[in-house]
C-alpha positions as CSV (number, residue, x, y, z in Angstrom):
1,M,168.2,85.8,14.3
2,R,165.8,87.5,12.5
3,R,167.7,86.8,9.3
4,R,167.7,83.2,10.2
5,W,164.1,82.6,11.4
6,L,163.3,84.3,7.8
7,T,165.7,81.5,6.3
8,L,163.7,79.0,8.1
9,L,160.9,80.3,6.8
10,T,161.6,79.9,3.4
11,V,163.0,76.5,3.5
12,A,159.4,75.1,5.4
13,L,157.5,77.1,2.5
14,L,159.7,75.4,-0.2
15,V,159.3,72.6,1.7
16,G,155.6,72.9,1.6
17,S,155.4,73.5,-2.0
18,V,157.0,70.5,-3.3
19,A,155.3,68.5,-1.0
20,A,152.3,69.7,-2.1
21,F,153.1,69.6,-5.7
22,S,154.3,65.8,-5.3
23,Y,151.0,64.8,-3.7
24,T,149.4,66.7,-6.6
25,E,151.5,64.6,-9.2
26,R,150.4,61.3,-7.6
27,L,146.9,61.8,-7.4
28,K,147.2,62.5,-11.5
29,L,148.9,59.2,-11.7
30,Q,146.4,57.0,-10.3
31,R,143.1,56.0,-11.3
32,S,140.1,57.6,-10.2
33,P,137.9,55.8,-7.7
34,V,134.7,57.4,-9.8
35,G,134.6,55.3,-13.1
36,V,133.1,55.2,-16.4
37,A,129.7,57.4,-15.9
38,R,126.6,56.4,-18.4
39,F,124.2,59.5,-18.4
40,D,121.0,59.9,-20.3
41,R,122.4,63.6,-21.7
42,W,118.8,64.6,-22.7
43,L,116.0,66.0,-20.6
44,S,112.5,67.3,-20.5
45,P,110.9,67.1,-17.6
46,E,107.3,68.1,-18.2
47,C,107.4,66.4,-21.6
48,D,105.0,63.2,-22.1
49,C,108.2,60.7,-22.9
50,P,111.0,58.6,-22.2
51,Q,113.1,61.8,-22.0
52,A,111.3,62.9,-18.7
53,T,113.8,61.2,-16.5
54,V,117.6,60.5,-17.4
55,S,119.3,57.6,-16.1
56,L,122.9,58.4,-14.3
57,S,125.2,55.8,-12.8
58,F,129.1,55.4,-12.3
59,L,131.3,52.9,-11.2
60,L,132.6,52.7,-8.0
61,R,136.0,51.3,-7.9
62,K,135.9,50.5,-4.1
63,P,133.2,50.6,-1.3
64,E,132.7,53.9,0.0
65,R,130.5,56.4,2.0
66,I,129.2,58.4,-0.7
67,E,127.4,61.7,-1.2
68,V,126.0,62.1,-4.8
69,A,124.5,65.4,-6.3
70,V,123.3,67.1,-9.0
71,V,124.8,70.6,-9.9
72,D,124.7,73.6,-12.1
73,P,127.5,74.7,-14.2
74,D,128.5,76.9,-11.5
75,D,128.6,73.9,-8.9
76,N,125.6,75.1,-7.0
77,E,123.5,71.9,-5.6
78,V,120.3,71.8,-7.1
79,R,119.2,68.0,-6.0
80,R,120.5,65.4,-3.5
81,L,120.5,62.3,-4.7
82,A,122.5,60.5,-1.9
83,T,123.6,61.7,1.7
84,D,125.7,59.5,3.7
85,A,125.2,56.1,1.6
86,R,127.1,53.1,1.9
87,R,127.4,51.7,-1.2
88,P,129.7,48.9,-2.7
89,A,132.3,48.5,-5.4
90,G,130.4,48.1,-8.4
91,R,128.4,50.4,-10.9
92,I,125.7,52.9,-8.7
93,E,122.6,54.0,-10.0
94,F,120.2,57.1,-9.6
95,E,117.8,58.7,-11.9
96,W,116.7,62.2,-11.7
97,D,113.8,64.3,-12.8
98,G,115.4,67.7,-13.5
99,R,113.1,69.1,-10.6
100,N,115.4,70.8,-7.1
101,E,114.2,69.3,-3.6
102,E,111.4,72.0,-3.8
103,G,109.9,70.4,-6.6
104,A,110.3,72.9,-9.1
105,V,112.0,72.2,-12.6
106,V,115.6,73.9,-12.7
107,P,116.0,76.3,-15.5
108,D,117.2,74.8,-19.1
109,G,121.1,73.9,-19.7
110,P,124.1,71.7,-18.8
111,Y,124.1,69.7,-15.4
112,R,126.5,67.2,-13.8
113,V,127.0,64.9,-11.0
114,R,129.1,65.7,-8.1
115,V,130.2,62.7,-6.2
116,R,131.8,63.1,-2.6
117,L,133.8,60.1,-1.0
118,L,133.8,60.7,2.8
119,N,136.1,58.2,3.5
120,E,138.4,59.6,1.3
121,R,137.3,63.1,1.9
122,R,137.4,63.6,-1.5
123,T,135.1,66.0,-4.4
124,I,134.8,64.5,-7.9
125,V,132.4,66.3,-10.4
126,V,131.9,63.8,-13.1
127,P,132.9,65.3,-16.4
128,V,130.1,64.5,-18.8
129,D,126.9,66.9,-18.8
130,V,123.0,66.3,-18.9
131,R,121.5,68.9,-20.8
132,L,118.0,70.0,-19.8
133,D,116.1,71.4,-22.5
134,T,112.2,72.4,-22.3
135,K,111.8,74.1,-25.4
136,P,110.6,72.6,-28.3
137,P,111.9,73.4,-31.5
138,R,110.5,75.9,-33.9
139,V,109.0,75.1,-37.8
140,R,108.3,77.7,-40.6
141,D,108.5,78.2,-44.1
142,V,106.4,74.7,-44.9
143,D,105.9,74.1,-48.1
144,V,103.6,70.7,-49.5
145,S,103.6,70.1,-52.6
146,P,102.4,68.9,-55.0
147,T,98.7,69.3,-53.4
148,T,96.5,67.2,-55.9
149,V,98.1,63.5,-56.5
150,A,97.2,59.8,-57.5
151,A,96.9,57.3,-54.7
152,G,100.4,56.0,-54.1
153,E,102.5,59.5,-55.0
154,E,104.6,60.8,-53.1
155,V,103.9,64.7,-51.6
156,E,107.0,66.4,-50.4
157,I,107.3,68.3,-47.9
158,R,109.9,71.4,-47.0
159,F,110.3,73.3,-43.8
160,T,112.8,75.4,-41.9
161,T,113.8,74.5,-38.2
162,N,115.9,75.6,-35.6
163,E,116.9,72.7,-33.8
164,F,118.7,69.7,-34.6
165,G,115.4,67.2,-34.4
166,T,113.1,64.2,-36.2
167,P,110.6,65.6,-38.6
168,V,107.1,64.3,-37.7
169,V,104.2,64.1,-40.7
170,F,101.1,65.0,-39.3
171,V,98.1,63.7,-41.6
172,D,94.6,65.1,-39.9
173,G,95.8,65.5,-37.1
174,E,97.7,62.8,-36.4
175,A,101.5,61.8,-36.6
176,A,101.7,59.5,-39.8
177,E,105.5,59.1,-40.9
178,R,108.5,59.8,-39.0
179,G,111.7,61.1,-41.1
180,P,115.2,60.9,-40.3
181,P,116.6,63.1,-37.6
182,G,118.9,66.4,-39.2
183,R,120.5,69.6,-38.1
184,P,118.8,72.6,-38.2
185,G,118.0,74.8,-41.2
186,E,115.9,73.9,-44.5
187,R,115.0,70.2,-44.3
188,R,112.8,68.1,-46.6
189,L,111.0,64.4,-46.2
190,T,107.8,63.0,-47.9
191,W,104.7,61.3,-47.3
192,E,103.2,58.4,-49.3
193,T,100.0,59.1,-50.3
194,L,97.9,55.3,-49.9
195,V,94.1,56.2,-49.5
196,P,92.0,58.6,-51.7
197,G,90.6,61.6,-50.0
198,T,91.0,65.2,-48.9
199,Y,93.8,65.6,-46.0
200,E,95.2,68.2,-43.6
201,V,99.2,67.8,-43.7
202,A,101.6,69.6,-41.2
203,V,105.1,68.9,-39.9
204,A,106.3,68.9,-36.6
205,V,110.1,68.6,-35.5
206,E,111.0,66.6,-32.1
207,D,114.1,67.6,-30.3
208,R,116.5,65.1,-28.9
209,A,115.5,65.8,-25.0
210,G,111.8,65.0,-26.6
211,N,109.9,68.2,-27.1
212,L,107.6,68.5,-30.1
213,S,107.1,71.4,-31.7
214,E,103.3,72.7,-32.9
215,P,102.3,71.0,-36.3
216,A,102.7,74.2,-38.8
217,G,101.6,74.6,-42.1
218,P,98.6,72.7,-42.3
219,T,97.9,72.3,-46.7
220,T,95.0,70.6,-47.9
221,V,95.8,67.5,-50.4
222,L,93.8,65.9,-52.5
223,V,94.5,62.3,-53.7
224,G,92.9,60.0,-56.3
225,G,89.4,60.4,-56.6
226,A,88.8,63.0,-54.2
227,L,88.8,65.2,-57.2
228,R,85.7,63.6,-58.5
């Protein structure tokens, strides 16, 4: 009797395993009920820039009751965006300001969107990161040359930065020119002088999240008639 019971139990476990495997394989072959995601990829909640909030959208293939949340890399919920919301098929859009339920900015790092389909009793984490970054780049080793030029000539600005970003030339404290985005390391750009005078020239870098470094290396540049 005991042997028969063990045999029946073994057969039941095998049948259950095969059924579970078949179900998993069928899920793999089905199209995901959550389609193409369109996320703004960089976020800096306290910057005075467009990246202070991000747009998050995904395609819902059929009408559903959904729960949507932003989660950290450990799948911990940091902000609920929708609770038991009935939505039609189509593109669903949300915004997130990088803050938790209490209104505090969450730590820097990658975040994803978790969608719970309440009718299907299924949970999907959209495999697209939104990276929250509140730290501005660093700029050092600034060299501005030549420091005496005629109006219309170019001044070359060399510097080193620790982040991918867009360099910005500051002249007398005002942003005057932007260079092309580039990788971290040694960079250079030029400023075309136009009007004679004495100017304080510095450089800053704006990263992909919109954080702007402090202008570094103010250097006095004499242009044209300022030498007289």
